[in-house]
N, C-alpha and C positions, 0 to 999 in steps of 0.2 A: 159359695163353697166350690172349690175346684172339683171337676168331674174327671174320673179315671175309669179305665177299662182294663180288665185282665182277660187274657185269652189263654186257654190251657187245652192242649191236645189230649185226647183220651184214646189210648191204644188198646184197651181191653178192660174187662171187669174181673175183679177178684172173685173167686168161688164163693157162692152163697149170697151174693149181693145183686139185687134187681137193678136194672138200668136207671130207674128214677132216683136211686140212692146217690148217684154221682152228683146230679144237680142239687138235690136236697141238701147234701152235705156241704157243697160249695156255698150255697146261699146262706145256710145256717151259720157257718163259721165266719164268712165275711161280714154277715149281719151283726155279729157280736161286737164289731169295731166301727162299722160304717153303715150308712143308709144305702142299701142296695136299690138302685133306681130301676134296673131292668136286668133280665137274664134270659139267655136263649142258648139253644144248642144248634150249631150250624155245621155243615160239612165243608171242610177246607182241604182241597187236594185229596178228596176221598177219605179223609180222616175226621171223625167227630171232634168238635172243638167247643168247649164251654166258653161263653162270652158273657161276662158280668160287668155291668156299669155301676159305679158307686161314687159316693161323695166323701171327701176328706175335709175335716174341719179346717177352716182357713187359719193359717199361721204364716210362716215364711216359706218361700218357694221350695228350697231344698228340703226342709223339714216335711212339707206336704208330700213331696216325691218319695222321701224315705218311708213315711208312714204307708204310702200306697204299695211300695215294694215289699215291706215287711208283712203287710196284710195279705198280699197276693201269695207270698211264700207260705204263710200260715195256712191259707186256704188250700194250697197245693198239698201240703203235708197231710191235711185232714182227708183230702180226696184220695191220696195214696193208700189209705186204709180200705177203700172200696173199689178202686180202679187202678189200672196201670196208666201212667201219664207220660206225655212227651214234653215238648218245649212249652215254657210259660213266657208270656210277654205282658208287660204293663205299659199302658199308654195314657197320656194326659191330653185332655181336650184343650186346644189352644187356637184361638181365632178360627174356629170352625173346622179344625183338622185334628186328627188323633196322631200325636207324636210320641215316639218311644221315650220312656223315662230312663 
């Protein structure tokens, strides 16, 4: 199964939401469609960034990429209910490197 990664900048919390709600929401929503292999919060350029790695069911290359993009967008929409977000990126593992989709 192809491995993908999504990175989402978090620029703030919406009132009434604890910090852990951001990652919990992201993992829960992405997990409804794919197996989430790993997740972490990292600081990139001084800004918190969610980093989730997940598997997409093998099919054809463009279809796999489309599924990954759609799932990442769905995850971002859900996270927007608890946090303010910045740029979203989706990457695919290819020959040991993470390449933009």
